[in-house]
C-alpha positions in Angstrom: 41.6 -170.3 65.5 41.1 -167.0 66.4 42.8 -165.3 64.4 41.0 -167.8 61.2 37.7 -166.6 63.1 38.6 -162.9 63.3 39.6 -163.2 60.1 36.4 -164.6 58.6 34.5 -162.4 60.7 36.2 -159.5 59.4 35.7 -160.8 55.5 31.9 -161.4 56.9 31.1 -157.6 58.1 33.2 -156.0 54.8 30.9 -158.3 52.4 28.1 -156.9 54.5 29.7 -153.2 54.1 29.6 -153.5 50.7 26.4 -154.6 50.1 24.7 -151.7 52.4 27.2 -149.4 50.7 26.4 -150.4 47.1 22.2 -150.7 47.6 21.6 -147.9 49.7 22.1 -144.2 48.9 24.1 -142.3 51.3 23.3 -138.9 52.7 25.2 -137.1 50.5 23.4 -138.8 47.5 19.6 -137.8 48.8 19.1 -135.8 46.1 18.5 -138.7 43.5 15.8 -139.7 46.3 14.1 -136.6 46.3 14.0 -136.6 42.8 11.7 -139.3 42.5 9.4 -137.6 45.8 10.1 -134.2 43.3 8.9 -136.2 40.3 5.3 -137.1 42.2 5.2 -133.5 43.7 5.6 -131.8 40.2 3.6 -134.8 38.5 0.8 -133.0 40.7 2.1 -129.7 39.9 2.2 -131.0 36.1 -2.2 -131.0 36.5 -2.4 -127.5 36.1 -0.9 -127.0 32.5 -4.5 -128.2 30.7 -6.1 -125.1 32.7 -2.7 -123.0 31.7 -4.2 -123.3 27.6 -7.1 -121.4 29.1 -4.5 -118.5 30.1 -2.3 -119.0 27.0 -5.6 -117.7 24.9 -6.2 -114.8 27.2 -2.7 -113.4 27.2 -2.5 -114.4 23.1 1.0 -113.9 23.3 1.3 -117.9 23.1 4.1 -118.2 20.8 5.9 -119.6 24.3 3.2 -122.7 24.0 5.5 -124.3 21.3 7.7 -125.2 24.3 5.4 -127.4 26.1 5.4 -130.0 23.4 9.0 -130.1 23.1 9.1 -130.4 27.0 6.8 -133.7 26.8 8.7 -135.4 24.2 11.4 -135.9 27.3 9.2 -137.4 29.9 9.4 -140.9 27.9 12.8 -140.6 28.8 14.4 -142.1 32.4 12.9 -141.1 35.2 15.7 -138.8 36.0 15.2 -136.4 33.6 11.6 -136.4 33.7 11.6 -135.1 37.0 14.2 -132.4 35.9 12.1 -131.9 32.1 8.8 -131.9 33.8 9.6 -129.0 36.6 10.6 -127.3 33.3 7.6 -127.3 31.2 5.5 -127.0 34.7 7.9 -123.9 35.4 7.7 -122.5 31.6 4.0 -122.3 31.5 4.0 -120.4 35.1 6.8 -118.5 34.0 4.7 -117.6 31.2 1.5 -116.7 33.2 3.1 -114.9 35.5 5.1 -112.5 33.0 1.4 -112.3 31.6 -0.5 -111.3 34.9 2.9 -109.0 35.9 2.6 -107.2 32.3 -1.0 -106.8 32.6 -0.5 -105.3 36.2 2.3 -103.5 35.4 0.5 -102.1 32.3 -2.4 -101.4 34.7 -0.2 -99.5 36.8 1.7 -97.9 34.3 -1.1 -96.8 33.0 -2.9 -95.7 35.8 0.0 -94.2 36.9 0.5 -92.7 33.5 -2.9 -91.2 33.3 -3.0 -89.8 36.2 0.1 -88.0 36.9 -1.1 -85.9 33.7 -4.3 -85.8 35.2 -3.0 -84.5 38.5 -0.2 -82.4 37.1 -3.0 -81.1 34.7 -5.2 -80.4 37.5 -3.1 -78.4 39.7 -2.4 -75.9 37.0 -6.1 -75.7 36.3 -6.3 -75.0 40.2 -3.3 -72.2 39.8 -5.0 -70.6 36.9 -8.1 -70.7 38.5 -6.3 -68.9 41.5 -4.0 -66.8 39.1 -6.7 -64.2 38.6 -7.2 -63.5 42.4 -3.2 -63.8 43.0 -2.5 -60.8 41.2 -4.4 -58.8 44.0 -2.1 -59.9 46.6 0.6 -60.7 44.6 0.9 -57.0 43.3 1.3 -55.9 47.2 3.6 -58.9 47.6 6.2 -57.9 45.7 7.2 -54.8 48.0 9.7 -57.2 50.3 12.3 -57.7 47.3 12.2 -54.2 46.5 12.7 -53.2 50.2 15.3 -56.0 50.7 17.3 -54.2 47.9 17.3 -50.9 49.9 17.2 -52.0 53.5 14.6 -49.1 54.9 10.7 -49.0 53.6 8.5 -46.2 55.0 5.5 -46.8 53.9 2.1 -43.8 54.9 -0.7 -45.0 56.3 -3.4 -46.3 54.2 -1.1 -46.7 51.3 -0.1 -50.2 51.5 2.8 -52.3 51.2 3.0 -52.0 47.5 4.2 -48.7 47.5 7.8 -48.1 45.7 10.9 -47.4 48.1 12.5 -44.8 48.5 15.7 -43.9 46.7 17.8 -43.7 49.2 17.9 -44.6 53.0 16.0 -41.3 55.2 18.0 -39.5 57.5 18.4 -40.0 60.8 20.0 -37.7 64.3 21.3 -39.7 66.8 20.6 -38.8 70.5 23.8 -38.0 72.8 25.3 -40.5 74.8 23.8 -41.7 77.6 22.9 -43.9 80.0 19.7 -45.8 80.8 18.5 -47.7 83.8 15.3 -50.2 83.7 13.6 -52.3 86.1 12.4 -55.4 84.5 9.8 -57.7 84.9 8.6 -61.0 82.9 8.6 -64.1 82.9 10.7 -67.3 81.7 8.8 -70.8 81.3 6.1 -70.0 83.2 8.3 -68.6 86.1 7.8 -64.7 87.2 11.0 -63.1 87.8 12.5 -59.4 88.0 15.7 -58.0 87.3 17.7 -54.7 86.4 18.9 -53.6 83.1 21.5 -51.0 82.2 21.7 -49.5 78.2 24.8 -47.7 77.3 24.6 -45.6 74.2 28.1 -44.1 73.2 29.3 -42.8 70.1 32.0 -40.2 69.2 30.1 -39.2 65.9 31.9 -41.6 63.6 31.7 -44.7 65.7 29.1 -46.1 68.1 28.9 -48.5 70.6 25.0 -49.7 72.4 25.7 -52.5 75.3 22.6 -53.5 77.1 22.6 -55.9 80.2 20.0 -57.8 82.1 20.8 -59.7 85.2 18.5 -61.6 87.5 18.8 -63.5 90.7 18.6 -67.7 89.5 18.0 -66.5 85.9 21.4 -65.2 85.2 23.1 -62.5 82.9 22.5 -61.9 79.2 24.1 -59.4 77.2 24.1 -57.7 73.6 26.6 -55.8 71.9 26.4 -53.5 68.8 29.2 -51.9 67.4 29.7 -50.0 63.7 29.8 -46.7 61.9 27.9 -43.7 61.9 26.6 -42.3 58.7 23.9 -39.5 57.4 21.6 -42.2 57.5 22.2 -43.5 61.1 23.8 -46.7 62.4 25.9 -49.5 60.2 26.4 -52.2 62.3 30.0 -54.1 62.4 29.2 -56.4 64.6 26.5 -57.9 66.8 26.9 -60.4 69.9 24.7 -61.9 72.2 26.1 -63.9 75.6 23.9 -65.4 78.4 26.1 -69.0 79.0 28.1 -68.6 75.6 28.7 -65.8 73.2 27.1 -65.9 69.4 27.7 -62.9 67.1 26.9 -61.7 63.8 29.3 -60.1 61.6 28.4 -57.3 58.9 30.7 -57.4 55.5 29.3 -54.9 53.2 32.1 -55.1 50.9 30.6 -58.3 50.0 27.5 -58.0 50.7 26.6 -60.3 53.5 26.3 -61.2 57.1 28.2 -64.1 58.4 27.0 -65.9 61.6 29.6 -67.6 63.9 26.8 -70.2 64.9 27.8 -70.9 61.3 23.7 -70.3 60.2 23.1 -69.6 56.4 24.3 -66.3 55.7 21.7 -63.5 55.1 22.1 -60.2 52.5 23.4 -56.6 54.1 22.2 -53.7 52.3 22.2 -50.1 53.3 19.8 -49.1 56.6 20.2 -53.2 58.1 20.5 -53.3 62.0 20.8 -55.9 64.8 18.7 -56.5 67.7 20.1 -54.1 69.5 21.0 -51.2 67.3 17.5 -51.4 65.7 15.9 -49.5 68.9 18.1 -46.7 68.5 18.0 -46.4 64.7 13.9 -46.1 65.1 14.4 -43.2 67.7 17.4 -41.5 65.5 15.0 -41.9 62.1 11.4 -40.5 64.5 14.0 -37.6 65.6 15.3 -36.4 61.9 11.7 -35.8 60.8 9.1 -36.5 63.3 6.2 -34.7 61.0 6.6 -37.8 59.0 5.7 -40.5 60.9 2.3 -39.7 62.2 0.1 -42.7 63.4 -0.5 -45.3 61.0 3.3 -45.3 59.3 5.2 -48.5 59.0 9.2 -48.4 59.0 10.5 -51.8 57.5 13.7 -52.7 57.9 16.1 -55.5 57.7 16.9 -56.8 61.8 19.9 -59.3 62.4 20.1 -61.5 65.1 23.0 -63.4 66.5 21.3 -66.8 64.5 19.5 -64.8 61.0 17.8 -61.8 59.5 14.2 -61.6 59.1 12.6 -57.8 57.8 10.9 -56.4 60.8 7.8 -54.2 60.1 7.3 -51.3 62.9 4.0 -49.4 63.0 3.6 -46.1 64.5 0.7 -46.5 67.1 0.6 -42.7 68.5 1.5 -41.0 71.6 1.1 -42.1 75.2 2.0 -41.0 78.7 3.6 -43.6 80.4 3.7 -44.0 84.4 7.5 -45.3 84.7 9.5 -46.0 87.8 11.3 -42.5 86.3 7.8 -40.7 86.5 5.0 -39.8 84.1 6.7 -39.6 80.3 5.2 -38.3 77.3 6.4 -41.1 74.6 5.5 -42.5 71.5 4.8 -46.0 70.6 6.0 -48.4 67.8 4.9 -52.0 67.6 5.9 -55.0 65.8 3.4 -57.4 65.0 4.6 -61.3 64.9 4.1 -62.5 60.9 5.4 -66.0 62.2 3.9 -68.6 64.7 7.5 -68.4 66.0 7.9 -64.8 65.9 8.3 -62.4 68.6 6.0 -59.5 69.5 7.9 -55.8 69.9 6.6 -53.4 71.4 8.9 -49.8 72.0 8.1 -46.6 73.6 10.5 -43.4 72.8 10.8 -40.5 74.5 11.4 -37.2 72.7 12.5 -35.6 75.6 15.5 -38.2 75.5 16.5 -37.9 71.7 13.8 -40.4 71.4 15.5 -42.8 73.0 13.5 -46.2 74.7 12.3 -45.6 77.7 10.0 -48.8 77.7 10.7 -52.4 75.4 8.5 -55.2 76.2 9.7 -58.2 74.3 7.4 -61.3 74.1 7.6 -64.7 73.0 5.4 -67.1 70.9 5.0 -69.0 74.3 4.2 -66.5 76.0 7.1 -65.6 77.7 7.9 -61.9 78.0 10.3 -59.2 79.1 9.2 -55.9 80.2 11.9 -52.8 80.4 10.7 -49.4 82.1 12.9 -46.9 82.7 14.2 -45.9 85.7 16.6 -43.9 85.4 19.0 -41.6 82.7 21.9 -39.7 82.7 25.4 -39.5 81.1 27.5 -42.3 80.7 
């Protein structure tokens, strides 16, 4: 009996399972159930089609309106296709309406963007054209720098303006004899005042030269600049300039290729006759003054390319006039030159050279854009 009862119960359970499984959809068959729900929801969405005819006449591009009747023929079919077909007409009119809106918006944006750029592009030329008459006055003075860069040195008498044509050849120079200069240094670094000692060693044998400047300060460290190169009738012709504090960076002059390369991998710079580095420029300026003192009256400008360990720039020095300095070495007649910054972060350089020392520098003051400065004043001079 237990077995018969077990068999009977098993059969009954199987029958009940068959009935349940055949009458109730499973979870993975649920899409059939949502279709009814989707149909009900999309039947609500189907209500908008009456409003769509209003949109279709606005667009006037209503040839797609033909699909709705064809789509309505499908709803009479079974319920399952009807939900699939009803969304189709609903989607079709909606698809037609958004494109109409999208096209109108894109057309409006397109016309606006298409119209505005010409207006904007035409407006600036008008402004440029309006500004053009004023530009020649300044432009007439601006083309000088490119011409200067080809020559390397440009000497402008006072009142002549920067538009004067550069000389045909670099001006002559007369170099001072080898000398050792010792300086007292006062300055400021990052709002910290300091004092230091500096030495400028100038040596040459008539064909080659070496200039070496070293500044040492307690808690600040040591910085050394060195320039080596050849000597020509026009003065110094640097081959290499190095600048060392914690590490060394250098500029290499290749006159055969007409370029200056930098160890810091910064962009190359052109090398032309008369180009100087940040150290040789102070000696070269004195050499130009020594060769023809009467030519460099107050107001005269000397423009030349100056190369640092990372880049090159055009520096213009103006002859300020004679002064008598009270230096640690004593009262010294000198001639002042000044280089004013042209850009926001340019360095201001003031240079005093002494005719009694072959126009070697007896005071150098360098001022940074942030207010930091170094002021070197001659304490002693003698043979190397």
